[in-house]
C-alpha positions in Angstrom: -3.1 16.4 32.8 -6.5 16.7 31.1 -4.7 17.1 27.7 -2.4 14.1 28.4 -5.4 11.9 29.3 -7.2 13.0 26.1 -4.2 12.3 23.9 -3.7 8.8 25.5 -7.4 8.0 25.2 -7.4 9.1 21.5 -4.2 7.1 20.9 -5.8 4.0 22.3 -8.9 4.4 20.2 -6.8 5.1 17.2 -4.7 2.0 18.0 -7.8 -0.1 18.3 -9.1 0.8 14.9 -5.6 0.3 13.4 -5.5 -3.1 15.0 -8.7 -4.2 13.4 -7.2 -3.3 10.0 -3.7 -4.5 10.9 -5.1 -7.8 12.1 -6.7 -8.6 8.8 -3.8 -7.1 6.8 -1.3 -9.0 8.9 -3.1 -12.3 8.3 -3.6 -11.7 4.6 0.0 -10.5 4.1 1.3 -13.5 6.2 -0.6 -15.8 3.8 1.1 -14.2 0.8 4.6 -14.1 2.5 4.4 -17.7 3.7 3.3 -18.9 0.3 5.8 -16.8 -1.7 8.8 -19.2 -1.2 6.5 -22.0 -2.6 5.1 -19.8 -5.4 8.6 -18.7 -6.5 9.7 -22.3 -6.8 6.5 -23.2 -8.8 6.3 -20.2 -11.1 9.2 -18.5 -12.8 10.0 -14.7 -13.0 8.2 -14.5 -16.4 4.9 -15.7 -14.9 5.1 -13.1 -12.2 6.0 -10.5 -14.8 2.8 -11.3 -16.7 0.8 -11.0 -13.5 2.4 -7.6 -12.8 1.6 -6.3 -16.3 -2.0 -7.4 -16.0 -2.3 -5.9 -12.5 -0.7 -2.6 -13.6 -2.9 -2.3 -16.7 -6.1 -2.8 -14.7 -4.9 -0.6 -11.8 -4.7 2.4 -14.0 -8.4 2.2 -14.8 -9.5 0.9 -11.4 -8.1 4.0 -9.6 -10.5 6.2 -11.5 -13.4 3.8 -11.9 -15.4 5.7 -9.3 -14.1 9.1 -10.6 -12.7 9.5 -7.0 -16.1 10.1 -5.5 -15.3 7.2 -3.1 -13.0 9.7 -1.3 -16.0 12.0 -0.7 -17.9 9.2 1.2 -15.8 10.1 4.3 -16.7 13.8 4.3 -20.5 14.4 4.7 -21.8 14.9 8.2 -24.9 12.8 7.6 -24.9 9.1 6.7 -27.8 9.8 4.4 -25.7 12.0 2.1 -22.8 9.5 2.3 -25.1 6.6 1.3 -26.1 8.5 -1.8 -22.5 9.1 -2.7 -21.8 5.4 -2.3 -24.7 4.6 -4.6 -23.3 7.1 -7.1 -19.9 5.4 -6.9 -21.4 2.1 -7.8 -23.3 3.6 -10.7 -20.2 5.2 -12.1 -18.3 2.0 -11.6 -20.7 0.1 -13.8 -20.4 2.6 -16.6 -16.6 3.0 -16.6 -15.7 -0.7 -16.1 -17.5 -1.4 -19.4 -14.8 0.5 -21.2 -12.2 -2.1 -20.2 -13.8 -4.5 -22.8 -11.3 -2.8 -25.1 -8.6 -5.0 -23.6 -10.4 -8.1 -24.7 -11.3 -6.8 -28.2 -7.7 -5.6 -28.9 -5.8 -8.1 -26.8 -3.0 -8.7 -29.3 -2.4 -5.0 -29.8 -2.3 -4.2 -26.1 -0.1 -7.2 -25.2 2.3 -6.3 -28.1 2.7 -2.8 -26.8 3.7 -4.3 -23.5 6.3 -6.6 -25.1 4.4 -9.5 -23.6 2.4 -11.3 -26.4 1.5 -14.2 -24.0 -0.6 -11.7 -22.0 -3.2 -11.3 -24.8 -5.2 -14.5 -24.0 -5.8 -13.3 -20.4 -6.9 -9.7 -21.0 -10.6 -10.6 -21.1 -10.3 -10.8 -17.3 -9.7 -7.0 -17.2 -13.3 -6.0 -17.2 -14.4 -8.1 -14.1 -11.2 -7.1 -12.3 -11.9 -3.4 -12.8 -15.6 -3.7 -11.9 -15.0 -5.6 -8.6 -12.1 -3.3 -7.8 -14.4 -0.3 -8.0 -17.2 -1.9 -5.9 -14.7 -2.9 -3.3 -13.1 0.5 -3.2 -16.5 2.2 -2.6 -17.4 -0.3 0.1 -14.0 0.2 1.7 -14.6 3.9 2.3 -18.1 3.3 3.5 -16.6 0.9 6.2 -14.0 3.5 7.1 -16.7 6.1 7.6 -18.8 3.8 9.8 -15.7 2.6 11.6 -16.5 -1.1 10.8 -12.9 -1.9 10.2 -13.4 -5.5 11.2 -15.4 -6.1 8.0 -12.4 -5.0 5.9 -10.2 -7.4 7.7 -12.5 -10.4 7.0 -12.8 -9.5 3.3 -9.0 -9.0 2.9 -8.2 -12.3 4.5 -10.7 -14.2 2.4 -9.4 -12.6 -0.8 -5.8 -13.4 -0.1 -6.5 -16.9 1.2 -8.5 -17.9 -1.8 -6.3 -16.3 -4.4 -3.1 -17.7 -2.9 -4.6 -21.2 -2.4 -5.8 -21.3 -6.0 -2.4 -20.2 -7.2 -0.6 -22.9 -5.2 -3.1 -25.5 -6.3 -2.8 -24.6 -10.0 1.0 -24.6 -9.7 1.1 -28.0 -8.0 -1.2 -29.3 -10.8 1.3 -28.2 -13.4 -0.4 -25.0 -14.6 2.6 -22.8 -13.9 1.7 -19.9 -16.3 1.0 -16.3 -15.7 -2.6 -17.0 -16.6 -3.0 -19.1 -13.5 -1.7 -16.3 -11.3 -3.9 -13.8 -13.0 -7.1 -15.9 -12.8 -6.6 -16.8 -9.2 -6.0 -13.1 -8.3 -9.3 -12.0 -9.9 -11.1 -14.9 -8.2 -10.0 -13.8 -4.8 -11.0 -10.2 -5.6 -14.5 -11.2 -6.6 -15.0 -13.3 -3.4 -13.8 -10.5 -1.1 -16.1 -7.9 -2.7 -19.2 -10.2 -2.5 -18.4 -11.0 1.1 -18.0 -7.3 2.0 -21.1 -6.3 0.2 -23.1 -8.9 2.0 -21.9 -7.7 5.4 -22.8 -4.1 4.6 -26.2 -4.9 3.2 -27.1 -7.1 6.2 -26.1 -4.4 8.8 -26.6 -1.0 7.0 -29.4 -1.6 4.5 -31.8 0.7 6.3 -29.5 3.6 5.6 -29.6 2.9 1.9 -33.4 3.1 1.7 -33.0 6.9 1.4 -31.0 6.7 -1.8 -32.5 9.0 -4.5 -31.4 10.0 -8.0 -31.7 13.7 -7.0 -29.5 13.2 -3.9 -26.9 11.4 -5.9 -26.8 14.2 -8.4 -26.5 16.8 -5.7 -23.6 14.9 -4.1 -21.9 14.8 -7.5 -22.2 18.5 -7.8 -21.1 19.2 -4.2 -17.9 17.2 -4.5 -17.2 17.9 -8.2 -13.5 18.7 -7.3 -12.9 15.0 -7.0 -13.6 14.0 -10.6 -12.4 17.4 -12.0 -9.1 17.6 -10.2 -8.4 14.6 -8.0 -9.2 12.1 -10.7 -6.3 13.4 -12.7 -4.1 13.5 -9.6 -4.9 9.8 -8.9 -4.4 8.8 -12.5 -1.0 10.4 -12.6 -0.1 8.8 -9.3 -1.1 5.4 -10.5 0.6 5.9 -13.8 3.8 6.8 -12.0 3.5 3.7 -9.8 3.0 1.4 -12.8 5.6 3.0 -15.1 8.4 0.7 -13.9 6.4 -2.3 -14.9 5.6 -1.1 -18.3 9.0 0.4 -19.1 11.0 -2.5 -17.7 8.9 -4.8 -20.0 9.3 -2.4 -22.9 13.1 -2.0 -22.6 13.9 -5.4 -21.2 11.5 -8.4 -20.7 8.8 -9.8 -18.5 11.5 -11.7 -16.6 13.0 -8.4 -15.4 9.4 -7.3 -14.5 9.0 -10.4 -12.4 12.2 -9.7 -10.4 11.1 -6.1 -9.9 7.6 -7.3 -8.9 8.9 -9.7 -6.2 11.3 -7.0 -4.8 8.5 -4.5 -4.6 6.1 -7.0 -3.0 8.6 -7.8 -0.2 9.4 -4.1 0.3 5.7 -3.3 0.5 5.0 -6.1 3.0 6.3 -4.4 6.1 5.4 -1.0 4.7 1.8 -1.8 3.8 1.2 -4.0 6.9 1.4 -1.0 9.2 1.4 2.0 6.8 -1.8 1.2 5.0 -3.8 0.6 8.1 -2.5 3.7 9.7 -3.3 5.7 6.6 -6.9 4.5 6.5 -7.6 5.3 10.2 -5.5 8.5 10.1 -7.7 9.7 7.2 -10.9 9.1 9.2 -9.5 10.7 12.3 -8.1 13.7 10.4 -11.4 14.3 8.7 -13.1 14.3 12.1 -10.6 16.3 14.2 -8.9 18.6 11.6 -10.0 21.8 13.4 -9.0 20.5 16.9 -6.2 22.4 18.6 -4.5 19.1 19.4 -4.4 18.0 15.8 -0.7 19.0 15.2 0.3 16.9 18.2 -1.7 13.9 16.8 0.0 14.2 13.4 3.4 14.5 15.2 2.8 11.2 17.0 1.8 9.4 13.8 4.9 10.7 12.1 7.1 9.5 14.9 5.4 6.1 14.9 6.0 5.7 11.2 9.7 6.6 11.6 10.6 4.3 14.4 8.6 1.3 13.1 9.8 1.5 9.5 13.5 2.3 9.8 15.0 -1.0 11.0 13.4 -3.3 8.4 14.6 -1.0 5.7 18.1 -1.0 7.1 18.1 -4.8 7.0 16.9 -5.0 3.3 19.5 -2.3 2.3 22.3 -4.4 3.7 21.1 -8.0 3.2 18.6 -7.8 0.4 20.2 -10.1 -2.2 21.2 -12.7 0.5 17.7 -12.7 1.9 16.0 -13.3 -1.4 18.5 -16.0 -2.4 17.9 -17.9 0.8 14.1 -17.5 1.0 13.0 -17.6 -2.6 15.7 -19.5 -4.4 18.8 -18.6 -6.4 16.7 -17.6 -9.4 15.5 -14.6 -7.4 18.7 -13.0 -6.1 18.4 -10.3 -8.7 15.0 -9.4 -7.2 16.9 -9.0 -3.9 19.3 -6.6 -5.5 16.4 -4.5 -6.9 14.9 -4.4 -3.3 18.2 -3.1 -2.0 18.3 -0.3 -4.6 14.7 0.7 -3.8 14.8 0.3 0.0 15.6 4.0 1.0 13.0 5.3 -1.3 10.5 2.8 0.2 11.2 4.1 3.7 10.5 7.7 2.7 7.3 6.6 0.9 6.2 4.6 3.9 6.3 7.8 6.1 4.7 10.2 3.6 2.0 7.9 2.2 -0.3 8.0 5.3 0.3 11.7 5.7 -0.7 12.4 2.1 -4.4 12.0 2.9 -4.2 15.4 4.6 -4.4 17.2 1.3 -7.8 15.5 0.7 -9.0 16.3 4.2 -8.1 20.0 3.7 -9.5 19.9 0.2 -6.1 20.8 -1.4 -6.6 18.6 -4.5 -4.7 21.1 -6.6 -1.5 20.3 -4.7 -2.1 16.6 -5.1 -2.4 17.0 -8.9 0.9 19.1 -9.0 2.8 16.6 -6.9 1.7 13.6 -8.9 2.6 15.3 -12.1 6.0 16.1 -10.8 6.4 12.5 -9.5 5.4 10.9 -12.8 7.7 13.1 -14.8 10.7 12.4 -12.5 10.0 8.6 -12.7 9.5 8.6 -16.4 12.8 10.4 -17.0 14.7 8.1 -14.6 13.4 4.9 -16.1 13.9 6.0 -19.8 17.5 7.0 -19.1 18.2 3.5 -17.6 16.3 1.8 -20.4 18.0 3.6 -23.2 21.4 2.8 -21.6 20.4 -0.8 -21.3 20.7 -1.1 -17.5 17.7 -2.1 -15.3 19.8 -1.4 -12.2 20.6 2.1 -13.3 16.9 2.7 -14.2 15.9 1.6 -10.7 18.7 3.6 -9.0 17.6 6.8 -10.7 13.9 5.9 -9.9 14.8 5.5 -6.2 16.7 8.7 -6.0 14.0 10.7 -7.7 11.5 9.1 -5.3 13.4 10.1 -2.2 13.3 13.7 -3.2 9.7 13.8 -4.4 8.2 11.9 -1.4 10.4 13.9 0.9 8.9 17.0 -0.5 5.4 15.5 0.0 6.1 14.7 3.6 7.4 18.2 4.3 4.3 19.8 2.7 1.9 17.6 4.7 3.6 18.3 8.0 3.5 22.0 7.2 -0.2 21.8 6.4 -0.9 20.1 9.7 1.1 22.9 11.5 3.6 20.4 13.0 6.6 22.2 14.6 9.8 21.7 12.6 11.7 21.4 15.8 9.7 18.3 16.6 10.3 16.8 13.1 14.1 17.5 13.3 14.3 15.9 16.8 12.5 12.7 15.7 14.6 12.2 12.6 18.0 13.1 14.0 17.5 11.0 17.2 16.6 7.9 15.2 19.3 8.3 12.6 21.9 8.5 15.4 20.4 5.5 17.0 20.7 3.4 13.8 24.2 4.4 12.7 26.0 1.9 15.0 23.5 -0.9 14.0 24.2 -0.1 10.3 27.9 -0.2 10.8 27.7 -3.6 12.5 25.5 -5.0 9.8 27.8 -3.8 7.0 30.8 -5.3 8.8 29.0 -8.7 8.9 28.3 -8.4 5.2 32.0 -7.6 4.6 33.0 -10.8 6.4 31.4 -12.7 3.6 29.5 -15.0 5.9 27.1 -17.7 4.6 23.9 -16.0 3.4 21.8 -18.2 5.8 23.8 -16.9 8.7 23.3 -13.3 7.6 19.6 -13.8 7.3 19.3 -15.4 10.7 21.4 -12.6 12.3 19.3 -9.9 10.6 16.0 -11.6 11.6 17.1 -11.9 15.2 18.3 -8.3 15.4 14.9 -7.1 14.0 13.1 -9.1 16.7 15.3 -7.6 19.4 14.8 -4.1 18.1 11.0 -4.4 18.3 11.2 -5.9 21.7 13.3 -2.9 22.8 10.7 -0.5 21.3 7.9 -2.2 23.1 9.6 -2.3 26.5 11.0 1.3 26.4 8.9 3.5 24.2 5.8 5.0 25.9 4.0 5.9 22.7 4.4 2.4 21.3 3.1 1.0 24.6 0.0 3.2 24.4 -0.7 1.9 20.9 -0.2 -1.7 22.0 -2.4 -1.2 25.1 -5.0 0.0 22.7 -4.6 -3.3 20.9 -5.2 -5.1 24.2 -1.6 -6.4 24.2 -1.2 -5.8 28.0 -3.6 -8.7 28.7 -1.8 -11.3 26.7 1.8 -10.1 27.0 1.9 -8.5 30.5 5.7 -9.1 31.0 6.4 -6.5 28.2 4.6 -3.8 30.2 6.1 -4.2 33.6 7.5 -0.7 33.5 4.5 0.9 31.7 
């Protein structure tokens, strides 16, 4: 009984921290999703393609702009040591972001290599984008350490609201170029970073009074594995994520990149809404309780939660993807829906494994992370090049998705093994939910076979998704524990009449 009470109490606290992140993430993602049907009717696929190319290029530098020392902020026992690591991250960010000026100085060359000459005039924005990304990343991990998850929510909402509002305003005024999307995105990034920095300085500045050069240096030495090993791992991981954007542009055009970008954005919406928040809080909890005997049970619960919350949306996209995109975003974007269908199964496996992947950092197994990301990048590169050489973007993405299912499945297996999760529990969770979804999948495929109006299919799919989550809330004890941690029992008591 004592163990059960402890698990429930930890689950409620875990849920509360997730909610603080999910709340901000949900609002910010809702802003983007609600605005997307308008944006796709104002801007064409080529404009979205240019935005994706810019974002991908800067993301490669941004992921190593702190030399991965931001990950180490979570690990020291004392806030004093962590504060010195944060200061070190900001110092490294200033140095490395300066190198991005090469984009502005060689804009025509860089844009030409991407098969997007129109991008050249906007590459001067790369330096501020990378700088503020590095600052935000450092502050993000400081907030996770201090459990001030509400700060992140406020900053995230402010960023998305300002960026999306600016994009809509520019589009309505007739500035429907990729440059408008890029400039608005960077503007939102800057505002979010400044807002977050102001909150931290106002509440935590006493801690930073102890920052010293010697302490920063000692922190760099103590956590040298991060720049020496994890930097390469993160770089490979980011390169593998951005490869589709660059190779689709190289072999085809920015228009194809735009279709791919929208498909990925919509796939990542339900995935990142829950998965990213779980990942952040899971990382903090894992670092804190990794030696606890109840840790395998905790990881098992998180794994199960990821499976049951992510499976049904992916099933809907797999069956109705092209219809959904055509209805919501316009006929010009049905190809993006097809791309989403192709990538959907891979997205589900990624959704499960991504939060769990923080375990290799918690257990300081950076060598495994490097090996995995190298394997992942090579498999993606081969898949996309084959499709590109054969002149088929759909083949390229199909091979990309298949390779992703295997590589991320392997990652999930390794992380569960590292956490000492019993394989009987994993098998029971996966098999039970697959059997549960087989009838639903057959019904949805039959509706698709009837060739009904796309609007009808979208409505049926949306209704079935709502009913599924209502079923989960009213019947699943673990989900109820999480929602009670959110405070849901106070404002939706009728859903918990049996709990």
